[in-house]
C-alpha positions in Angstrom: 61.3 234.0 -18.5 62.3 236.4 -21.3 59.4 237.2 -23.7 60.2 234.7 -26.5 59.7 231.8 -24.0 56.6 230.1 -22.7 57.2 228.4 -19.4 55.7 225.0 -18.5 56.5 224.0 -14.9 56.4 220.3 -13.9 56.3 218.8 -10.4 59.5 217.6 -8.8 59.0 214.1 -10.1 58.6 215.3 -13.7 60.9 214.7 -16.7 61.5 218.0 -18.5 63.3 216.5 -21.5 60.8 213.7 -22.0 57.8 216.0 -21.6 59.2 218.5 -24.0 59.9 215.8 -26.7 56.4 214.4 -26.3 54.6 217.7 -26.5 57.0 219.6 -28.9 54.7 219.2 -31.9 51.8 220.8 -30.1 53.5 223.3 -27.9 55.8 224.8 -30.5 59.2 226.5 -30.5 60.1 228.6 -27.5 58.3 226.3 -25.0 60.6 225.9 -22.0 59.8 223.0 -19.7 61.1 223.4 -16.1 61.1 220.9 -13.2 60.7 222.4 -9.7 63.6 220.8 -7.9 66.1 222.4 -5.4 69.0 219.9 -6.0 68.9 220.0 -9.8 68.4 222.7 -12.5 66.4 220.6 -15.0 64.9 222.1 -18.1 64.3 221.6 -21.8 63.4 224.0 -24.6 61.7 223.3 -27.9 63.6 224.6 -31.0 62.8 224.9 -34.7 65.4 225.2 -37.4 64.6 225.5 -41.1 67.4 223.3 -42.3 68.0 219.5 -42.7 68.4 217.4 -39.6 72.0 216.6 -40.5 73.0 220.3 -39.9 70.2 221.3 -37.6 71.8 219.2 -34.8 74.4 222.0 -34.6 71.8 223.8 -32.4 73.1 221.5 -29.7 76.3 223.6 -29.6 74.3 226.8 -29.2 72.5 225.2 -26.2 75.8 224.2 -24.6 77.3 227.6 -25.0 74.2 229.2 -23.4 74.3 226.6 -20.6 77.9 227.2 -19.7 77.5 231.0 -20.0 74.7 230.8 -17.5 77.0 228.9 -15.1 80.0 231.2 -15.7 77.9 234.2 -14.6 77.8 232.8 -11.1 81.2 231.0 -11.0 83.7 232.2 -8.4 86.9 233.8 -9.8 89.3 231.3 -11.4 86.7 228.5 -11.2 86.7 227.0 -14.8 83.5 225.8 -16.4 84.4 223.4 -19.2 82.8 220.9 -21.6 83.9 217.4 -22.4 82.8 216.9 -26.0 80.1 216.9 -26.8 77.7 217.0 -23.8 79.3 216.9 -20.3 79.7 220.1 -18.2 82.4 220.2 -15.5 83.3 222.8 -12.9 86.9 222.7 -11.9 87.1 219.1 -13.2 84.1 217.9 -11.4 81.1 216.6 -13.3 78.0 218.7 -12.6 75.7 217.7 -15.5 75.3 218.3 -19.2 73.0 218.7 -22.2 71.2 216.5 -24.7 69.3 216.9 -27.9 66.1 215.2 -29.1 64.4 215.0 -32.5 61.5 213.0 -34.0 62.3 209.3 -34.5 60.7 209.6 -38.0 62.9 212.6 -39.0 65.0 212.2 -42.2 68.6 213.4 -42.3 68.1 215.5 -45.4 64.8 217.1 -44.4 64.1 219.7 -41.7 62.9 218.1 -38.5 59.5 219.1 -37.2 61.1 220.0 -33.9 64.3 219.8 -31.8 64.6 219.7 -28.0 67.6 220.8 -26.1 67.6 219.6 -22.5 69.9 220.1 -19.6 70.5 219.0 -16.0 72.9 220.7 -13.6 73.5 219.4 -10.1 73.0 222.4 -7.9 73.2 220.7 -4.5 75.1 217.6 -3.5 72.5 215.2 -2.1 74.7 212.2 -1.3 75.3 211.2 2.4 78.5 209.4 1.5 81.8 210.4 2.9 83.6 213.3 1.2 85.9 212.1 -1.5 83.9 209.0 -2.3 82.9 210.4 -5.7 85.9 212.6 -6.6 84.9 213.0 -10.2 81.5 214.5 -9.4 80.5 217.8 -8.0 77.7 220.3 -7.5 77.4 224.1 -7.7 77.1 224.5 -3.9 80.3 222.6 -3.4 82.1 224.8 -5.9 81.1 228.1 -4.3 78.4 229.2 -6.6 76.4 230.9 -3.9 72.8 231.6 -4.7 73.0 229.9 -8.2 70.0 227.6 -7.8 67.7 225.9 -10.3 65.7 229.1 -11.1 68.8 231.3 -11.6 70.5 228.7 -13.9 67.3 228.2 -16.0 66.6 231.9 -16.4 70.3 232.6 -17.2 70.2 229.8 -19.9 67.1 231.4 -21.5 68.8 234.8 -21.7 72.1 233.5 -23.0 70.3 231.3 -25.6 68.8 234.4 -27.1 72.2 236.0 -27.3 73.8 232.9 -28.9 70.9 232.7 -31.4 71.4 236.3 -32.4 75.2 235.6 -32.8 74.4 232.6 -35.1 72.0 234.7 -37.2 74.4 237.7 -37.5 77.8 236.1 -37.8 77.1 232.5 -38.9 77.5 229.2 -37.2 81.3 229.6 -37.1 81.0 232.1 -34.3 79.0 229.7 -32.2 81.4 226.9 -33.0 84.4 229.0 -31.9 82.6 229.8 -28.6 82.0 226.1 -28.0 85.5 225.0 -28.9 86.9 227.6 -26.4 85.1 225.8 -23.6 86.4 222.3 -24.3 88.7 220.7 -21.8 92.2 221.4 -23.0 94.3 218.9 -24.9 97.9 219.5 -25.7 99.2 219.5 -29.2 95.7 219.3 -30.9 93.9 221.5 -33.4 90.1 221.1 -33.4 87.2 222.4 -35.5 83.6 221.6 -36.0 82.5 220.4 -39.5 79.5 221.7 -41.4 77.3 219.0 -40.1 78.5 219.3 -36.5 81.1 216.5 -36.4 84.3 217.3 -34.4 87.5 217.1 -36.4 90.7 216.7 -34.4 94.3 216.9 -35.8 97.2 216.1 -33.6 100.3 218.2 -34.3 103.0 216.1 -35.8 100.6 213.2 -36.7 99.1 212.4 -40.0 95.4 212.5 -40.7 92.4 213.9 -39.0 90.1 212.1 -36.5 86.4 212.6 -37.0 83.9 212.2 -34.2 80.3 212.1 -35.4 77.9 214.4 -33.5 74.7 212.4 -34.4 76.2 209.2 -32.9 77.6 211.0 -29.9 74.2 212.5 -29.0 72.4 209.1 -29.1 73.3 208.4 -25.4 74.2 211.2 -23.0 77.6 210.5 -21.5 76.9 212.4 -18.3 73.5 210.9 -17.5 72.9 208.0 -15.1 69.5 206.4 -15.9 69.4 204.7 -12.4 69.9 208.0 -10.6 67.7 209.9 -13.0 70.4 212.6 -13.1 74.1 213.3 -13.5 76.6 210.6 -12.8 78.4 210.3 -9.6 
């Protein structure tokens, strides 16, 4: 791991996101929890932002940019890596995983949270024995031609890119991070989108009146890509 990070490795049956949230207060920012699995890149990092929770949640966008950058580094030519707002990662239209954000249950919207945790899972190897085509909406990195991009490579790449995105935020403001994130969204025709100051997604359809607001805090309450029964990305 790059110097700013302290690595905590869990056994294959571990839960990186849950462990990071439970220990965030003691372990502190920069702690990166990693689960040693060959079929999933599963990790979570403890963050600290000195701003109210209502705006600190925007750190989720920085995490998603870093995550997709890590995947793009290994993607074959012309293989798109995209995001379904706010948290689902797809490769060439197939769901491979996503990100999520945790914060203390006692945190107040208008006060800085004691910690934030960005967690991610990316399916690196397809483990299902089902017939090809049975789960056409799901995919894995090995099925998409990512070569040697396993859990270790994705985790290390995420850590490096998170440092870059953090520097971008500090130097150019959140708008630069928001622009990077919006450029990765699955394309919709005839729409203009932007991210509000508290992280909400604002969408205006060309030719229509009004603007649709999608609240980030509500959207992050339940990961759309995660299947609790599988303990990983949906099929």
